C-alpha positions as CSV (number, residue, x, y, z in Angstrom):
1,M,-106.6,27.1,106.3
2,W,-109.0,24.3,106.1
3,Q,-111.8,26.5,105.0
4,L,-109.4,27.5,101.9
5,W,-109.3,23.6,100.8
6,L,-113.2,23.5,101.4
7,S,-113.6,26.3,99.1
8,G,-111.6,24.6,96.4
9,L,-113.4,21.4,97.0
10,I,-116.7,23.3,96.5
11,G,-115.2,25.2,93.4
12,I,-114.5,21.7,91.8
13,W,-118.2,20.3,92.8
14,F,-119.3,23.4,90.9
15,I,-117.6,22.5,87.8
16,I,-118.8,18.7,88.0
17,S,-122.5,19.1,89.0
18,P,-124.2,19.6,85.6
19,W,-123.1,15.9,84.8
20,V,-123.8,14.6,88.2
21,Y,-127.5,16.1,88.2
22,G,-128.0,15.7,84.6
23,F,-128.5,19.1,83.6
24,G,-125.2,19.2,81.3
25,S,-127.7,19.4,78.1
26,S,-128.6,23.2,79.4
27,T,-126.1,25.5,77.8
28,G,-126.9,28.6,80.2
29,A,-127.1,26.5,83.7
30,T,-123.6,24.5,82.8
31,L,-121.9,27.6,81.8
32,N,-123.1,29.2,85.0
33,S,-122.0,26.3,87.2
34,I,-118.8,25.9,85.5
35,I,-117.7,29.8,85.4
36,L,-118.9,29.9,89.4
37,G,-116.8,26.9,90.3
38,A,-113.9,28.2,88.2
39,I,-114.3,31.5,90.2
40,V,-114.2,29.8,93.4
41,L,-111.4,27.2,92.7
42,I,-108.9,30.3,91.5
43,L,-109.9,32.3,94.4
44,A,-109.1,29.4,96.9
45,V,-106.0,28.5,95.3
46,W,-104.9,32.2,94.8
47,L,-105.6,32.6,98.9
48,L,-104.1,29.5,99.7
49,V,-100.7,30.5,97.8
50,Q,-100.7,33.7,99.9
51,K,-101.2,32.3,102.9
52,K,-98.0,30.1,102.3
53,N,-95.9,32.6,101.2
54,K,-96.8,34.9,104.1
55,S,-95.8,31.5,106.6
């Protein structure tokens, strides 16, 4: 269960990292980071919901 929470935090980190590391002005890198972070975050939340529904 903690792995899913960690995955969610990693997804959030991917989303905010372009501005933390200063490459927010690079459109391609920023979009890549945001899209990857959103996918990771959505999958983590979806799996958390699935796991809670089974319990």
